[in-house]
C-alpha positions in Angstrom: 147.9 54.1 46.0 149.0 54.3 49.6 147.4 56.5 52.1 148.6 56.9 55.7 146.3 58.2 58.4 147.6 59.6 61.6 145.1 59.7 64.6 146.5 62.5 66.8 144.5 62.1 69.8 146.3 60.8 72.6 143.0 59.6 74.2 142.3 55.8 73.9 139.1 54.9 72.1 138.7 58.7 71.1 136.3 59.9 68.3 139.4 60.8 66.1 140.3 57.0 66.1 136.8 56.0 65.2 136.9 58.6 62.3 140.3 57.4 61.3 139.2 53.8 61.1 136.2 54.5 59.1 138.2 56.5 56.6 140.5 53.6 56.3 137.7 51.3 55.6 136.0 53.5 53.4 139.2 54.2 51.3 139.9 50.4 51.2 136.5 49.2 50.0 135.4 52.2 47.8 138.6 53.2 46.1 140.8 50.2 46.2 143.4 52.2 48.2 145.9 50.5 50.7 145.9 52.4 54.0 147.8 52.1 57.2 147.0 54.0 60.2 149.0 55.3 63.4 146.9 55.7 66.3 148.8 57.9 68.9 146.2 56.9 71.6 147.2 53.3 71.2 151.0 53.6 70.2 152.4 57.0 71.3 155.5 58.1 69.7 158.6 57.9 71.6 159.4 61.2 73.9 163.0 62.2 74.6 164.7 59.8 72.0 167.6 61.2 70.4 167.8 61.0 66.8 171.0 62.1 64.7 170.5 65.2 62.6 168.0 66.9 64.7 168.4 69.6 67.4 166.6 70.5 70.5 164.9 73.6 71.2 168.2 75.2 72.4 170.0 74.0 69.3 172.0 71.2 71.0 171.7 67.6 70.2 
């Protein structure tokens, strides 16, 4: 089983990050699941990047 954990806090070393890492370790050790995490505090999503097929707030690309 593959489980993704997205840590949504933009703060570095946040409590959310600690909880996310704890859950990842717990799921892997106790249940044998394969987990991956995306910590937005450590690696934020790109902002303002144009992607084909998506529209902005005003409906333009």
